[in-house]
NUPABA-330441 format. One record per residue: residue in three letters; y, z, x of N, C-alpha, C in turn. Coordinates in steps of 0.1 Angstrom, whole numbers, plus 5000, padded with zeros to 4 digits. Layout:
N
<site><r>ALA</r><n_v>Y</n_v><n_w>Z</n_w><n_u>X</n_u><ca_v>Y</ca_v><ca_w>Z</ca_w><ca_u>X</ca_u><c_v>Y</c_v><c_w>Z</c_w><c_u>X</c_u></site>
...
//
This chain:
55
<site><r>MET</r><n_v>0692</n_v><n_w>3568</n_w><n_u>3898</n_u><ca_v>0679</ca_v><ca_w>3571</ca_w><ca_u>3892</ca_u><c_v>0677</c_v><c_w>3586</c_w><c_u>3895</c_u></site>
<site><r>LEU</r><n_v>0672</n_v><n_w>3593</n_w><n_u>3883</n_u><ca_v>0669</ca_v><ca_w>3606</ca_w><ca_u>3883</ca_u><c_v>0654</c_v><c_w>3609</c_w><c_u>3888</c_u></site>
<site><r>THR</r><n_v>0653</n_v><n_w>3619</n_w><n_u>3896</n_u><ca_v>0638</ca_v><ca_w>3623</ca_w><ca_u>3899</ca_u><c_v>0633</c_v><c_w>3632</c_w><c_u>3889</c_u></site>
<site><r>ASN</r><n_v>0621</n_v><n_w>3636</n_w><n_u>3891</n_u><ca_v>0614</ca_v><ca_w>3644</ca_w><ca_u>3882</ca_u><c_v>0619</c_v><c_w>3659</c_w><c_u>3882</c_u></site>
<site><r>ILE</r><n_v>0624</n_v><n_w>3663</n_w><n_u>3893</n_u><ca_v>0631</ca_v><ca_w>3677</ca_w><ca_u>3894</ca_u><c_v>0643</c_v><c_w>3676</c_w><c_u>3886</c_u></site>
<site><r>SER</r><n_v>0651</n_v><n_w>3665</n_w><n_u>3887</n_u><ca_v>0663</ca_v><ca_w>3664</ca_w><ca_u>3879</ca_u><c_v>0661</c_v><c_w>3665</c_w><c_u>3865</c_u></site>
<site><r>TYR</r><n_v>0650</n_v><n_w>3657</n_w><n_u>3861</n_u><ca_v>0648</ca_v><ca_w>3658</ca_w><ca_u>3846</ca_u><c_v>0643</c_v><c_w>3672</c_w><c_u>3841</c_u></site>
<site><r>ILE</r><n_v>0635</n_v><n_w>3679</n_w><n_u>3849</n_u><ca_v>0632</ca_v><ca_w>3693</ca_w><ca_u>3846</ca_u><c_v>0645</c_v><c_w>3702</c_w><c_u>3844</c_u></site>
<site><r>PHE</r><n_v>0654</n_v><n_w>3700</n_w><n_u>3853</n_u><ca_v>0666</ca_v><ca_w>3708</ca_w><ca_u>3853</ca_u><c_v>0674</c_v><c_w>3705</c_w><c_u>3842</c_u></site>
<site><r>LEU</r><n_v>0675</n_v><n_w>3691</n_w><n_u>3838</n_u><ca_v>0683</ca_v><ca_w>3687</ca_w><ca_u>3827</ca_u><c_v>0677</c_v><c_w>3692</c_w><c_u>3814</c_u></site>
<site><r>ILE</r><n_v>0664</n_v><n_w>3691</n_w><n_u>3812</n_u><ca_v>0657</ca_v><ca_w>3696</ca_w><ca_u>3800</ca_u><c_v>0659</c_v><c_w>3710</c_w><c_u>3798</c_u></site>
<site><r>SER</r><n_v>0658</n_v><n_w>3718</n_w><n_u>3810</n_u><ca_v>0660</ca_v><ca_w>3733</ca_w><ca_u>3809</ca_u><c_v>0674</c_v><c_w>3736</c_w><c_u>3805</c_u></site>
<site><r>VAL</r><n_v>0683</n_v><n_w>3730</n_w><n_u>3810</n_u><ca_v>0697</ca_v><ca_w>3733</ca_w><ca_u>3805</ca_u><c_v>0700</c_v><c_w>3730</c_w><c_u>3791</c_u></site>
<site><r>ILE</r><n_v>0695</n_v><n_w>3718</n_w><n_u>3787</n_u><ca_v>0696</ca_v><ca_w>3714</ca_w><ca_u>3773</ca_u><c_v>0690</c_v><c_w>3725</c_w><c_u>3764</c_u></site>
<site><r>LEU</r><n_v>0678</n_v><n_w>3730</n_w><n_u>3767</n_u><ca_v>0670</ca_v><ca_w>3740</ca_w><ca_u>3759</ca_u><c_v>0677</c_v><c_w>3752</c_w><c_u>3758</c_u></site>
<site><r>ILE</r><n_v>0683</n_v><n_w>3757</n_w><n_u>3770</n_u><ca_v>0689</ca_v><ca_w>3770</ca_w><ca_u>3771</ca_u><c_v>0702</c_v><c_w>3769</c_w><c_u>3762</c_u></site>
<site><r>LEU</r><n_v>0710</n_v><n_w>3758</n_w><n_u>3764</n_u><ca_v>0722</ca_v><ca_w>3757</ca_w><ca_u>3756</ca_u><c_v>0720</c_v><c_w>3756</c_w><c_u>3742</c_u></site>
<site><r>GLY</r><n_v>0709</n_v><n_w>3748</n_w><n_u>3737</n_u><ca_v>0705</ca_v><ca_w>3748</ca_w><ca_u>3724</ca_u><c_v>0701</c_v><c_w>3760</c_w><c_u>3718</c_u></site>
<site><r>GLY</r><n_v>0694</n_v><n_w>3768</n_w><n_u>3726</n_u><ca_v>0690</ca_v><ca_w>3782</ca_w><ca_u>3721</ca_u><c_v>0702</c_v><c_w>3791</c_w><c_u>3719</c_u></site>
<site><r>TRP</r><n_v>0712</n_v><n_w>3790</n_w><n_u>3729</n_u><ca_v>0726</ca_v><ca_w>3798</ca_w><ca_u>3727</ca_u><c_v>0731</c_v><c_w>3793</c_w><c_u>3714</c_u></site>
<site><r>ALA</r><n_v>0733</n_v><n_w>3780</n_w><n_u>3712</n_u><ca_v>0739</ca_v><ca_w>3776</ca_w><ca_u>3700</ca_u><c_v>0732</c_v><c_w>3780</c_w><c_u>3687</c_u></site>
<site><r>PHE</r><n_v>0719</n_v><n_w>3780</n_w><n_u>3687</n_u><ca_v>0711</ca_v><ca_w>3784</ca_w><ca_u>3676</ca_u><c_v>0713</c_v><c_w>3799</c_w><c_u>3673</c_u></site>
<site><r>LYS</r><n_v>0712</n_v><n_w>3807</n_w><n_u>3683</n_u><ca_v>0715</ca_v><ca_w>3822</ca_w><ca_u>3682</ca_u><c_v>0729</c_v><c_w>3825</c_w><c_u>3677</c_u></site>
<site><r>ALA</r><n_v>0740</n_v><n_w>3816</n_w><n_u>3681</n_u><ca_v>0753</ca_v><ca_w>3819</ca_w><ca_u>3676</ca_u><c_v>0753</c_v><c_w>3814</c_w><c_u>3662</c_u></site>
<site><r>LEU</r><n_v>0747</n_v><n_w>3804</n_w><n_u>3657</n_u><ca_v>0748</ca_v><ca_w>3801</ca_w><ca_u>3644</ca_u><c_v>0741</c_v><c_w>3811</c_w><c_u>3634</c_u></site>
<site><r>ILE</r><n_v>0730</n_v><n_w>3816</n_w><n_u>3639</n_u><ca_v>0723</ca_v><ca_w>3827</ca_w><ca_u>3632</ca_u><c_v>0733</c_v><c_w>3839</c_w><c_u>3631</c_u></site>
<site><r>SER</r><n_v>0739</n_v><n_w>3843</n_w><n_u>3642</n_u><ca_v>0747</ca_v><ca_w>3855</ca_w><ca_u>3642</ca_u><c_v>0760</c_v><c_w>3852</c_w><c_u>3632</c_u></site>
<site><r>ILE</r><n_v>0765</n_v><n_w>3840</n_w><n_u>3632</n_u><ca_v>0776</ca_v><ca_w>3837</ca_w><ca_u>3624</ca_u><c_v>0771</c_v><c_w>3838</c_w><c_u>3609</c_u></site>
<site><r>ALA</r><n_v>0760</n_v><n_w>3833</n_w><n_u>3606</n_u><ca_v>0756</ca_v><ca_w>3833</ca_w><ca_u>3592</ca_u><c_v>0752</c_v><c_w>3847</c_w><c_u>3588</c_u></site>
<site><r>GLN</r><n_v>0748</n_v><n_w>3857</n_w><n_u>3596</n_u><ca_v>0746</ca_v><ca_w>3869</ca_w><ca_u>3593</ca_u><c_v>0758</c_v><c_w>3878</c_w><c_u>3593</c_u></site>
<site><r>GLY</r><n_v>0770</n_v><n_w>3872</n_w><n_u>3598</n_u><ca_v>0782</ca_v><ca_w>3881</ca_w><ca_u>3599</ca_u><c_v>0783</c_v><c_w>3889</c_w><c_u>3611</c_u></site>
<site><r>LYS</r><n_v>0775</n_v><n_w>3888</n_w><n_u>3620</n_u><ca_v>0774</ca_v><ca_w>3896</ca_w><ca_u>3632</ca_u><c_v>0784</c_v><c_w>3889</c_w><c_u>3644</c_u></site>
<site><r>PRO</r><n_v>0789</n_v><n_w>3897</n_w><n_u>3653</n_u><ca_v>0796</ca_v><ca_w>3891</ca_w><ca_u>3664</ca_u><c_v>0786</c_v><c_w>3883</c_w><c_u>3674</c_u></site>
<site><r>ILE</r><n_v>0791</n_v><n_w>3874</n_w><n_u>3680</n_u><ca_v>0783</ca_v><ca_w>3866</ca_w><ca_u>3690</ca_u><c_v>0783</c_v><c_w>3873</c_w><c_u>3702</c_u></site>
<site><r>GLU</r><n_v>0772</n_v><n_w>3875</n_w><n_u>3708</n_u><ca_v>0770</ca_v><ca_w>3881</ca_w><ca_u>3720</ca_u><c_v>0764</c_v><c_w>3872</c_w><c_u>3731</c_u></site>
<site><r>ILE</r><n_v>0773</n_v><n_w>3872</n_w><n_u>3742</n_u><ca_v>0769</ca_v><ca_w>3863</ca_w><ca_u>3753</ca_u><c_v>0765</c_v><c_w>3873</c_w><c_u>3766</c_u></site>
<site><r>ASN</r><n_v>0752</n_v><n_w>3871</n_w><n_u>3769</n_u><ca_v>0748</ca_v><ca_w>3878</ca_w><ca_u>3781</ca_u><c_v>0744</c_v><c_w>3868</c_w><c_u>3792</c_u></site>
<site><r>LEU</r><n_v>0752</n_v><n_w>3868</n_w><n_u>3803</n_u><ca_v>0750</ca_v><ca_w>3858</ca_w><ca_u>3814</ca_u><c_v>0739</c_v><c_w>3863</c_w><c_u>3823</c_u></site>
<site><r>LYS</r><n_v>0736</n_v><n_w>3875</n_w><n_u>3824</n_u><ca_v>0724</ca_v><ca_w>3880</ca_w><ca_u>3833</ca_u><c_v>0711</c_v><c_w>3878</c_w><c_u>3826</c_u></site>
<site><r>ASN</r><n_v>0710</n_v><n_w>3877</n_w><n_u>3813</n_u><ca_v>0698</ca_v><ca_w>3875</ca_w><ca_u>3806</ca_u><c_v>0701</c_v><c_w>3865</c_w><c_u>3794</c_u></site>
<site><r>PRO</r><n_v>0703</n_v><n_w>3852</n_w><n_u>3797</n_u><ca_v>0707</ca_v><ca_w>3843</ca_w><ca_u>3786</ca_u><c_v>0697</c_v><c_w>3841</c_w><c_u>3775</c_u></site>
<site><r>LEU</r><n_v>0684</n_v><n_w>3842</n_w><n_u>3778</n_u><ca_v>0675</ca_v><ca_w>3841</ca_w><ca_u>3767</ca_u><c_v>0670</c_v><c_w>3853</c_w><c_u>3761</c_u></site>
<site><r>ASN</r><n_v>0676</n_v><n_w>3864</n_w><n_u>3765</n_u><ca_v>0674</ca_v><ca_w>3879</ca_w><ca_u>3760</ca_u><c_v>0658</c_v><c_w>3881</c_w><c_u>3762</c_u></site>
<site><r>LEU</r><n_v>0653</n_v><n_w>3878</n_w><n_u>3773</n_u><ca_v>0639</ca_v><ca_w>3881</ca_w><ca_u>3776</ca_u><c_v>0638</c_v><c_w>3895</c_w><c_u>3780</c_u></site>
<site><r>LYS</r><n_v>0627</n_v><n_w>3902</n_w><n_u>3775</n_u><ca_v>0624</ca_v><ca_w>3916</ca_w><ca_u>3778</ca_u><c_v>0610</c_v><c_w>3917</c_w><c_u>3783</c_u></site>
<site><r>ALA</r><n_v>0608</n_v><n_w>3928</n_w><n_u>3791</n_u><ca_v>0594</ca_v><ca_w>3930</ca_w><ca_u>3797</ca_u><c_v>0586</c_v><c_w>3934</c_w><c_u>3785</c_u></site>
<site><r>ARG</r><n_v>0573</n_v><n_w>3930</n_w><n_u>3785</n_u><ca_v>0563</ca_v><ca_w>3932</ca_w><ca_u>3775</ca_u><c_v>0554</c_v><c_w>3944</c_w><c_u>3777</c_u></site>
<site><r>TRP</r><n_v>0555</n_v><n_w>3949</n_w><n_u>3790</n_u><ca_v>0546</ca_v><ca_w>3959</ca_w><ca_u>3794</ca_u><c_v>0554</c_v><c_w>3972</c_w><c_u>3793</c_u></site>
<site><r>PRO</r><n_v>0547</n_v><n_w>3983</n_w><n_u>3789</n_u><ca_v>0554</ca_v><ca_w>3996</ca_w><ca_u>3788</ca_u><c_v>0558</c_v><c_w>4001</c_w><c_u>3802</c_u></site>
<site><r>LYS</r><n_v>0570</n_v><n_w>4008</n_w><n_u>3802</n_u><ca_v>0574</ca_v><ca_w>4015</ca_w><ca_u>3814</ca_u><c_v>0565</c_v><c_w>4028</c_w><c_u>3817</c_u></site>
<site><r>GLU</r><n_v>0563</n_v><n_w>4030</n_w><n_u>3829</n_u><ca_v>0554</ca_v><ca_w>4042</ca_w><ca_u>3834</ca_u><c_v>0564</c_v><c_w>4055</c_w><c_u>3833</c_u></site>
<site><r>ASN</r><n_v>0558</n_v><n_w>4064</n_w><n_u>3826</n_u><ca_v>0565</ca_v><ca_w>4077</ca_w><ca_u>3825</ca_u><c_v>0560</c_v><c_w>4086</c_w><c_u>3837</c_u></site>
<site><r>LYS</r><n_v>0569</n_v><n_w>4092</n_w><n_u>3844</n_u><ca_v>0566</ca_v><ca_w>4101</ca_w><ca_u>3855</ca_u><c_v>0564</c_v><c_w>4115</c_w><c_u>3851</c_u></site>
<site><r>GLU</r><n_v>0557</n_v><n_w>4118</n_w><n_u>3841</n_u><ca_v>0555</ca_v><ca_w>4131</ca_w><ca_u>3835</ca_u><c_v>0542</c_v><c_w>4138</c_w><c_u>3841</c_u></site>
<site><r>GLU</r><n_v>0544</n_v><n_w>4144</n_w><n_u>3852</n_u><ca_v>0531</ca_v><ca_w>4150</ca_w><ca_u>3858</ca_u><c_v>0535</c_v><c_w>4164</c_w><c_u>3863</c_u></site>
//
C-alpha cells in the first residue's frame, strides 16, 4: 500500500518525465538538438533581477 508521500513522489516523477518528453518532442519538431540538463531539469530560472554592484 502506498502512502501519501509515495503518491506525491510518484506524481512528481511522472510530471518531470512527461515534461522532458514534451520538450524533446518540441525540439525534434523544430529541428533543434535535444538538451538534457540534470542540474536544472525543468529549466527554471530566477524571476527577480540580479543586483548590480555599481557604486
